[in-house]
C-alpha positions, 0 to 999 in steps of 0.5 A, a space after each residue: 517347533 516346526 516351521 513351514 515356509 511358503 510363498 503366497 499367491 492370490 489365492 492366499 489373501 487371508 495369509 497375507 492379511 495375517 502377515 500384515 498384521 504381523 507387520 503392524 505389531 512388530 513394527 508398531 505401526 500406529 493409524 495403519 489403513 490396510 489397502 483394499 483386498 483387490 489391491 492386495 490381490 493385484 499386488 500378489 499377481 505381480 510376479 516382481 512382488 514376492 511374500 513369504 510366510 512362516 507358519 507354525 501350527 498352521 498360523 502365520 508367525 512371521 514373513 518377509 516381502 521381496 521386490 524383483 528389480 530389473 537392472 540395466 547394468 545386468 541382465 539379472 535382477 536384484 531382489 529387494 527384501 522390504 520387510 521382515 518380522 516375526 512375532 515376538 513370542 517366535 523370535 530368537 527361534 531361528 524363524 527370521 533365519 530360515 526366512 533369509 536362507 530360504 529366500 537366498 536359495 530361491 533367489 539363487 535358483 531363479 538367476 537373481 544376482 543379489 538380495 540386498 536389504 536396508 536396516 535403520 541405524 537405530 534399529 540395533 536388533 535388525 542389525 544385529 539379526 542381519 549381520 548373525 545370518 552372514 551377509 556377503 558384505 555390509 555398507 554405510 548408506 544413507 537413505 533419502 525419501 521424497 514424500 508425496 501428497 496429492 501428486 506433489 512433493 512435500 517439504 519438511 
């Protein structure tokens, strides 16, 4: 299977929407409300947000999103791989691995110090996948978040 990996620009809104649809399907997102097109174009124009897609026969079959985080510990930024997904019928064919390889090569060539990604402890498939991509290291962390509603923190 021939797979092409490419970055998206603000001119690639249809491909970003296709990637979001991949995320919706793979992550089984219920009641997802897609942001406006103007928001998505603005996001694609932001140099600290990168979206990559994997295409086969000009169809988006997977992709990832990456945030560039500027540091105060170093002059080199970090890259946070936020989401990565491949349509089920294309999984276990090397598409995800190609996305990771493309991303790490791009980041190395562009002065990024480290690329990192999180996986939920209960997501055995994701953990197995990331381990198979030969990461430099693996850490056990606990992820906390603070949900905000109407500009105020919510409690459990």
